[in-house]
C-alpha positions as CSV (number, residue, x, y, z in Angstrom):
1,M,-130.6,135.8,14.6
2,K,-132.1,137.3,17.8
3,A,-134.4,136.0,20.5
4,L,-136.2,138.3,23.1
5,I,-137.0,135.7,26.1
6,Q,-139.2,136.4,28.7
7,R,-139.3,134.2,31.9
8,V,-143.0,133.8,32.4
9,H,-145.3,132.2,35.0
10,C,-147.8,131.5,31.8
11,A,-148.1,132.5,28.1
12,S,-150.5,131.9,25.3
13,V,-150.9,132.9,21.4
14,T,-154.6,133.2,20.2
15,V,-155.3,133.4,16.5
16,D,-158.7,134.3,15.5
17,E,-159.8,133.6,18.9
18,H,-158.6,130.2,19.1
19,C,-155.8,129.3,21.5
20,V,-152.9,127.9,19.1
21,G,-150.2,127.6,21.8
22,S,-149.7,127.8,25.5
23,I,-147.2,126.8,28.5
24,E,-147.4,127.4,32.0
25,Q,-143.9,128.4,33.8
26,G,-141.2,128.9,31.4
27,V,-139.7,130.9,28.7
28,L,-141.5,132.9,26.1
29,A,-139.1,133.5,22.9
30,Y,-139.8,136.0,20.3
31,I,-137.4,134.9,17.4
32,G,-136.2,137.5,14.7
33,L,-134.6,135.7,11.4
34,G,-131.9,137.6,9.7
35,P,-131.0,136.8,5.8
36,D,-127.9,135.1,6.6
37,D,-129.2,132.7,9.4
38,T,-129.2,129.0,8.5
39,L,-130.4,125.7,10.6
40,Q,-127.1,125.8,12.4
41,T,-127.6,129.3,13.6
42,A,-131.1,128.2,14.7
43,Q,-130.0,125.2,16.5
44,R,-127.3,127.1,18.3
45,M,-129.9,129.6,19.5
46,I,-132.5,126.8,20.7
47,D,-129.3,125.6,22.6
48,K,-128.7,128.9,24.2
49,I,-132.2,129.7,25.1
50,L,-132.7,125.8,26.6
51,T,-129.5,126.3,28.9
52,Y,-129.7,130.2,29.6
53,R,-129.8,130.4,33.4
54,I,-132.8,132.6,34.3
55,F,-134.5,130.7,37.2
56,E,-133.6,131.1,40.8
57,N,-131.7,128.2,43.0
58,D,-133.8,127.8,45.7
59,D,-132.3,124.4,46.2
60,D,-129.0,125.1,47.2
61,P,-129.0,127.8,50.4
62,A,-125.6,129.3,49.1
63,K,-127.1,130.2,45.8
64,Y,-130.6,131.0,47.0
65,G,-132.1,133.9,44.8
66,K,-129.5,133.8,42.2
67,L,-130.3,133.2,38.6
68,D,-128.6,129.6,38.5
69,K,-131.1,127.1,36.8
70,N,-132.2,126.9,32.9
71,I,-135.7,125.9,31.7
72,Q,-134.6,122.3,31.3
73,Q,-133.8,122.1,35.0
74,V,-137.2,123.7,36.2
75,G,-139.4,121.6,33.7
76,G,-140.5,124.9,32.2
77,G,-142.2,125.2,28.9
78,L,-141.1,126.9,25.6
79,L,-143.4,129.3,23.6
80,L,-141.8,130.2,20.4
81,V,-143.2,133.0,18.3
82,S,-141.7,134.4,15.1
83,Q,-141.3,138.1,15.2
84,F,-139.4,139.7,12.3
85,T,-139.6,143.1,13.8
86,L,-136.7,142.1,16.3
87,M,-134.8,142.5,13.1
88,A,-135.7,146.2,12.4
89,K,-133.0,148.8,11.8
90,T,-133.8,151.7,14.0
91,D,-130.7,153.6,14.4
92,K,-131.9,156.5,11.8
93,G,-135.4,158.3,11.3
94,R,-138.6,157.5,12.9
95,R,-139.9,154.4,10.9
96,P,-138.2,151.1,11.3
97,D,-136.6,149.4,8.4
98,F,-137.1,145.7,8.0
99,G,-134.7,145.2,5.4
100,G,-132.8,143.2,7.8
101,A,-135.2,140.4,8.2
102,M,-135.3,137.1,6.3
103,P,-137.7,137.0,3.4
104,P,-141.0,135.7,4.6
105,H,-140.9,132.4,2.8
106,A,-137.3,131.5,3.7
107,A,-137.9,132.6,7.4
108,Q,-141.2,130.4,7.2
109,V,-139.2,127.3,6.5
110,L,-136.5,128.1,8.8
111,F,-138.6,128.7,11.7
112,A,-140.4,125.5,11.1
113,Q,-136.9,123.7,11.4
114,L,-136.2,125.5,14.6
115,V,-139.3,124.3,16.3
116,E,-138.6,120.8,15.3
117,Y,-135.2,121.1,16.5
118,A,-136.6,122.6,19.8
119,K,-139.2,119.6,19.9
120,T,-136.2,117.1,19.9
121,Q,-134.3,119.0,22.6
122,H,-136.9,119.9,25.1
123,S,-140.3,118.1,26.3
124,T,-142.7,121.1,26.1
125,V,-142.6,123.2,23.2
126,A,-145.4,125.4,21.9
127,T,-145.6,128.0,19.0
128,G,-147.6,130.9,17.7
129,Q,-148.7,130.8,14.0
130,F,-146.1,131.9,11.3
131,G,-147.4,135.2,9.7
132,A,-150.8,135.4,11.7
133,D,-152.0,138.4,13.4
134,M,-151.5,137.0,16.9
135,Q,-152.6,138.1,20.4
136,I,-150.3,137.0,23.1
137,E,-150.9,137.1,26.6
138,S,-148.0,136.2,29.2
139,I,-147.7,136.8,33.0
140,N,-144.0,138.1,33.2
141,D,-142.1,136.7,36.0
142,G,-139.5,139.0,37.4
143,P,-139.8,140.9,34.9
144,I,-136.9,138.8,33.6
145,N,-136.0,139.6,30.0
146,F,-133.0,139.4,27.7
147,L,-132.2,139.7,24.1
148,L,-130.0,137.0,22.7
149,D,-128.0,137.4,19.5
150,I,-126.4,134.6,17.6
151,N,-124.5,135.3,14.5
């Protein structure tokens, strides 16, 4: 499982000209699911995203400007977007190979479980729409982006 996380001032997902999910300050997380991923893998990824320190600590002068706080400590939102293209193999040729992605039906089930788990762990969770043609708008903060990998 991979997650591309971005620290954002705000982010939203639109499908067919309707906003289906949005957050203010927080983390926009694109989630890629592999064929061997499980609910336990998904839970570990959510736990990592929620505790990953990508926000500055402005409260402690000794840590001013350091990335020392996580999304929960700053009360930020979490926007989860399923993104199978993160699992593409790109080491050969000039066309991505998506054989490393979980099949769509299984991915839809696991992504729904990942979202439900996230909602039990964090108060502000929004999502895109699985399998839809989504338009995503975000104002990146920093920019601060990290690619997380859980096996």
